[in-house]
Each structure stands twice: as C-alpha cells, then as structure tokens.
C-alpha positions in Angstrom: 0.0 0.0 0.0 1.1 3.6 -0.7 -0.1 6.4 1.5 -0.9 9.7 -0.1 -1.8 13.0 1.7 -3.9 15.5 -0.1 -4.1 19.1 1.3 -7.3 20.8 0.3 -7.7 24.4 -0.6 -9.0 24.9 2.9 -5.8 23.4 4.4 -7.5 20.1 5.5 -5.3 17.1 5.2 -6.9 14.0 3.8 -5.0 10.7 3.8 -5.7 8.1 1.2 -4.3 4.6 0.5 -3.4 3.5 -3.0 -2.1 0.4 -4.7 1.2 0.5 -6.5 0.5 1.2 -10.2 -2.5 3.4 -9.6 -2.5 6.9 -11.0 -2.7 9.8 -8.5 -5.8 11.1 -10.3 -7.7 7.9 -9.5 -6.6 8.0 -5.9 -7.7 11.6 -5.6 -11.1 11.0 -7.1 -11.6 8.0 -4.8 -10.7 10.3 -1.8 -13.4 12.7 -3.0 -10.9 15.4 -4.1 -12.3 18.0 -6.6 -10.2 16.9 -9.5 -12.3 16.4 -12.6 -9.9 14.7 -15.0 -12.0 15.6 -18.0 -9.8 13.8 -20.5 -9.7 10.6 -18.4 -5.9 10.7 -18.2 -5.1 11.3 -21.8 -3.2 14.5 -21.0 -5.6 16.6 -23.1 -6.7 19.0 -20.3 -5.4 20.3 -17.0 -8.3 19.6 -14.8 -6.3 17.2 -12.6 -3.6 19.7 -11.8 -2.0 19.4 -8.3 0.9 21.0 -6.6 3.4 18.6 -5.3 5.1 19.3 -1.9 8.6 20.6 -2.7 10.4 17.8 -0.9 8.5 15.3 -3.1 8.8 17.1 -6.4 12.3 16.1 -7.2 11.6 12.5 -6.3 9.0 12.1 -9.1 9.9 11.4 -12.7 10.3 14.6 -14.7 7.2 15.9 -16.5 7.2 15.3 -20.2 7.1 18.3 -22.6 3.5 17.5 -23.4 2.6 17.6 -19.7 4.5 20.9 -19.3 2.5 22.3 -22.2 -0.8 21.3 -20.5 0.3 22.8 -17.2 0.7 26.1 -19.1 -3.1 26.1 -19.3 -3.8 25.3 -15.7 -5.1 27.9 -13.2 -2.9 28.5 -10.2 0.1 26.8 -11.5 3.3 26.7 -9.3 6.9 25.6 -9.7 6.0 22.1 -8.4 2.8 21.7 -10.4 2.0 18.3 -12.1 -0.9 16.6 -13.7 -2.1 13.9 -11.3 -3.0 11.7 -14.3 0.7 11.4 -15.2 1.9 10.3 -11.7 1.9 6.5 -11.4 2.4 5.6 -7.8 4.8 3.0 -6.5 6.1 1.9 -3.1 8.7 4.7 -3.2 5.9 7.3 -3.1 4.6 6.3 0.3 3.8 9.5 2.1 3.5 11.7 -1.0 1.9 15.0 -0.3 0.1 17.1 -2.8 -2.0 20.2 -2.6 -5.3 20.7 -4.4 -5.2 24.2 -6.0 -8.0 26.6 -4.8 -9.0 26.9 -8.5 -9.9 23.2 -8.8 -13.5 22.5 -9.6 -15.1 19.2 -10.5 -18.0 20.1 -12.8 -19.3 16.5 -12.5 -20.1 17.0 -8.8 -23.5 18.1 -7.8 
C-alpha cells in the first residue's frame, strides 16, 4: 500500500491509501478530491492539476514536454505543479503529499 496525503484548498489534510500502479488522479477521485480529470488521463486537459510538496517534487519522474504544455493552461500553476493523471504511484511514493489548488473544480459533482 502507498499512503498519499492531499491538502485541500482549505488546508485540510486527507490521507488516502493506494495500490502501486494506480494513477494519482484515480486515488484523488476515490478520496473525493475535486479533480475532474475531464480527458480521463489522456493529457488533453489540465483539470487534474495538483501542486506537489517541494520535498517530493524532485523525487518524481520529470514531467514530459506535453505535460509541461498542458500545465501552461492550468489555473494557479506553481513551480512544483504536475498533472495527477501522469503520476503513477509505486512503493517509493509512500507519504507523497500534494495540494489541491483553490481553483480546482469538478464540474461533474452536484
């Protein structure tokens, strides 16, 4: 199991458990985080944008050029921003902390 900590726009900390091989977007959605993932992980939108804690950012694989291009379209982007659909979790990510930007909205929620 891999433990992930989501920090909401309000500062609440929500811990979720994931299986190795799961994408961070899926884990976030299962934890009821407001990440839409409109393109379903095809890297054709930026609705799954998260801000990775600085101490974790360098430990993740580098973002591809395509991901960087999509992040240019994201609201509230920061130096440690990533698309959660592009982060595949493994045992080395246990304790990963990411912040949900205040601009995140899941339009599929009621």
